[in-house]
C-alpha positions in Angstrom: 155.4 27.0 56.0 154.8 27.2 59.8 156.5 24.0 60.9 159.9 22.8 59.6 160.0 19.9 62.0 156.5 18.4 62.0 155.5 15.2 63.9 156.7 12.1 61.9 153.0 11.0 61.5 151.8 14.5 60.3 150.3 14.5 56.8 149.5 17.6 54.7 149.0 18.6 51.1 146.8 20.1 48.5 143.6 18.4 47.3 142.2 19.8 44.0 138.4 19.7 43.6 137.7 19.4 39.9 134.7 18.6 37.7 132.4 20.2 35.2 130.2 23.1 36.3 127.5 22.5 38.9 128.5 19.1 40.1 128.7 20.2 43.8 132.4 21.1 44.3 131.7 24.1 46.5 128.9 22.4 48.4 131.2 19.5 49.2 134.0 21.9 50.3 131.7 23.8 52.6 130.5 20.4 54.1 134.1 19.3 54.7 134.8 22.5 56.5 131.4 22.7 58.2 131.4 26.4 57.3 130.4 28.3 54.2 133.4 29.9 52.5 132.7 28.9 48.9 129.7 30.4 47.1 127.0 28.0 46.2 124.0 28.4 43.9 121.9 26.0 41.7 123.4 27.5 38.6 126.7 26.5 37.0 129.9 28.5 37.1 129.3 30.0 40.6 133.0 29.6 41.3 135.1 31.6 38.9 138.5 31.6 40.7 140.5 29.2 42.8 139.8 29.3 46.5 141.5 27.5 49.4 139.6 25.7 52.1 141.8 24.6 55.0 140.9 21.7 57.3 143.3 21.2 60.2 143.4 18.2 62.6 146.0 17.2 65.2 147.9 15.0 62.7 146.7 16.3 59.3 146.1 19.5 57.3 144.1 19.2 54.1 144.3 22.3 51.8 141.4 22.0 49.4 141.6 24.0 46.2 138.1 24.7 44.9 138.1 25.4 41.1 135.8 26.7 38.4 134.0 24.0 36.4 136.0 22.8 33.5 133.9 23.5 30.4 134.0 24.4 26.7 134.8 28.1 26.8 132.8 30.7 24.8 134.8 33.8 25.8 138.1 34.9 27.3 136.7 34.6 30.8 136.0 30.9 30.2 139.5 30.4 28.8 140.9 32.1 31.9 138.8 29.9 34.2 139.9 26.7 32.4 143.6 27.7 32.7 143.2 28.0 36.4 141.8 24.4 36.6 144.7 23.1 34.5 147.1 24.6 37.0 145.4 22.8 39.8 145.5 19.5 37.9 149.3 19.8 37.6 150.0 21.1 41.1 147.8 19.0 43.5 149.0 16.2 45.7 145.5 14.6 45.4 142.8 15.2 42.8 139.2 14.7 43.8 137.2 14.4 40.6 133.5 15.1 41.1 130.8 13.8 38.8 127.0 14.5 39.1 125.4 11.0 39.5 121.9 12.4 39.1 122.5 12.9 35.3 124.1 10.7 32.7 127.7 11.6 31.7 127.9 15.0 29.9 130.4 16.2 27.3 132.1 18.3 29.9 132.5 15.2 32.2 134.3 13.6 29.3 136.4 16.8 28.9 137.4 16.5 32.6 138.4 12.8 32.2 140.4 13.5 29.1 142.3 16.3 30.9 143.3 13.9 33.6 144.3 11.2 31.2 146.7 13.6 29.5 148.6 14.5 32.7 152.2 13.5 32.3 152.7 12.8 36.0 149.2 12.4 37.5 148.9 12.6 41.3 146.6 10.4 43.4 143.1 10.5 42.1 139.7 9.7 43.7 136.3 10.0 42.1 133.2 11.2 44.0 129.9 10.4 42.4 127.8 13.1 44.0 124.1 13.6 44.4 123.1 10.0 45.2 120.3 11.6 47.3 118.5 12.5 44.0 118.3 8.8 42.9 116.5 5.8 44.1 118.4 2.9 45.5 117.8 0.9 42.3 119.0 3.7 40.1 122.4 4.2 41.8 124.2 1.1 40.5 122.9 1.6 37.0 124.1 5.2 36.9 127.5 4.3 38.4 127.9 1.8 35.5 127.3 4.7 33.1 130.3 6.5 34.5 132.6 3.4 34.5 134.2 4.4 31.2 135.4 7.7 32.6 138.7 7.0 34.3 137.9 3.3 34.7 141.0 2.5 36.9 140.2 5.1 39.5 138.4 4.4 42.8 135.0 5.9 42.8 132.7 6.5 45.8 129.0 7.4 45.5 128.3 10.3 47.9 125.9 13.0 48.8 127.6 16.3 49.7 124.3 17.6 51.2 122.9 14.6 53.0 126.3 13.2 54.0 126.3 9.7 52.5 129.9 8.4 52.6 131.2 11.9 52.9 133.4 11.0 55.9 134.7 7.8 54.2 135.7 9.9 51.2 137.5 12.5 53.4 139.4 9.7 55.2 140.6 8.2 52.0 141.8 11.6 50.7 143.7 12.3 53.9 145.4 9.0 53.9 146.7 9.7 50.4 148.4 13.0 51.5 152.2 12.9 51.9 154.0 13.3 55.2 154.6 17.0 55.7 154.3 20.2 57.8 151.4 22.4 58.8 151.3 25.1 56.2 148.6 27.3 57.8 147.7 28.2 61.4 145.1 25.8 62.8 142.5 28.6 63.1 142.7 29.4 59.4 139.9 28.0 57.2 140.8 29.8 53.9 143.4 32.2 52.5 140.7 34.4 50.9 139.9 37.7 52.5 136.4 38.7 53.7 136.4 41.2 50.8 136.9 38.4 48.2 134.4 36.1 49.8 131.9 38.9 50.0 132.1 39.5 46.3 131.6 35.8 45.6 128.6 35.7 47.8 127.0 38.7 46.2 127.5 37.1 42.8 126.1 33.8 44.1 123.0 35.6 45.3 122.5 37.2 41.8 123.0 33.8 40.2 120.4 32.3 42.4 117.7 35.0 41.8 118.2 36.0 38.2 117.2 34.2 35.0 118.5 33.1 31.6 122.0 34.4 30.7 122.0 37.5 32.8 123.7 36.0 35.9 126.7 34.9 33.8 127.1 38.4 32.5 127.6 39.8 36.0 130.9 40.6 37.7 131.1 42.0 41.3 133.6 44.6 42.4 133.9 45.6 46.1 134.4 49.4 46.1 134.5 49.9 49.8 135.0 47.6 52.8 135.0 49.7 55.9 135.3 48.3 59.4 133.0 49.7 62.0 134.4 48.0 65.1 131.6 46.7 67.3 129.1 47.8 64.7 130.3 45.3 62.0 131.4 46.4 58.5 130.1 48.6 55.7 130.4 47.2 52.2 129.7 49.0 48.9 129.8 46.9 45.8 129.2 47.3 42.1 127.5 44.7 39.9 128.8 45.1 36.3 126.7 43.9 33.4 127.6 43.5 29.7 124.5 45.1 28.1 122.3 48.1 28.9 119.2 46.0 28.8 120.6 43.8 31.6 120.7 46.8 34.0 117.0 47.0 34.3 116.7 43.3 34.9 119.2 43.3 37.7 117.7 46.4 39.3 114.1 45.3 38.9 110.9 47.3 39.3 111.6 50.2 41.7 114.8 48.5 42.7 113.1 45.3 43.9 115.5 42.8 42.4 118.6 44.6 43.5 117.2 44.8 47.0 116.4 41.1 47.1 120.0 40.3 45.9 121.4 42.5 48.6 119.2 41.0 51.3 120.2 37.4 50.4 123.9 38.3 50.0 124.0 40.3 53.3 122.6 37.3 55.2 125.3 35.0 53.7 128.1 37.5 54.4 126.9 37.9 58.0 126.8 34.1 58.4 130.3 33.9 57.0 131.8 36.7 59.1 129.8 36.4 62.3 129.0 40.1 62.5 126.5 42.7 61.3 127.0 43.8 57.7 125.7 47.0 56.0 125.6 46.3 52.3 125.1 48.8 49.5 124.8 47.6 45.9 124.8 49.5 42.6 124.7 48.4 38.9 126.9 49.7 36.1 127.5 48.8 32.4 130.9 47.4 31.3 130.2 46.4 27.7 131.4 42.9 26.7 133.7 42.5 29.8 134.0 38.7 29.5 135.8 39.2 26.2 137.8 42.3 27.2 141.3 41.5 28.6 141.6 45.0 30.2 138.2 44.7 31.8 139.1 41.2 33.1 142.2 42.5 34.7 140.3 45.4 36.2 137.9 42.9 37.8 140.7 40.7 39.2 141.0 38.0 36.6 144.7 38.6 36.0 146.7 35.9 37.7 
């Protein structure tokens, strides 16, 4: 805590971003911050860990907590991810529940609503009905009605995280629900994650974007080296772990073409995030069944 005697009007607190996979949580976080810190891809489960995004204004500090999508788990990694979401449900000052308005309610949407209904002491809750830009003006009210049964007594706001529809209105409402409190982080901070952690997420997001079928979800990224080179940027060496031998060839591609493409896309994203030149080396290794291996999960950082 940086200020024990904040201005009387200063509001601050933690806003948990929750929802099923691929509803736009990370896209919305990046839009609020006007900078990309959370990995984004068109595939679900891009975010596997919690990540803080910090938005500081003269009289407010919003600490967003981006979470993995709440879902029906099929392995120990999925169970670990859901446990992280449940912690955020309990610990937030405000919960922003995000549903994808471009699709009818899914089973995992109902799972999210049920988890909130079972909270013993629920915090303030708002609902963002995202992706209105994918619907016609006539379709929006019809789809909003389909979501009415999920948390019926909670205020809901149709938005577009990408186009910006009612995004500022949603942000204003969240900030006004925060309690009076101090500034927890320096005003220049936008996240508590290190460049090393964000780089790993952006590499995996690039793989998610470019690969097919189930291969992307079998990938974990470990940063082996992160070497500063002063005015010459940074040198990163990372390993992409896969679960089966057959997946190595898919990730590497013919004559290394796929791995090169993943590296090129990831490097551009990391450079945009860090504002400096990045030299990126990628390699691929086998770690059999790592999503169901507790020791392997710990080795890869899924241990807290």
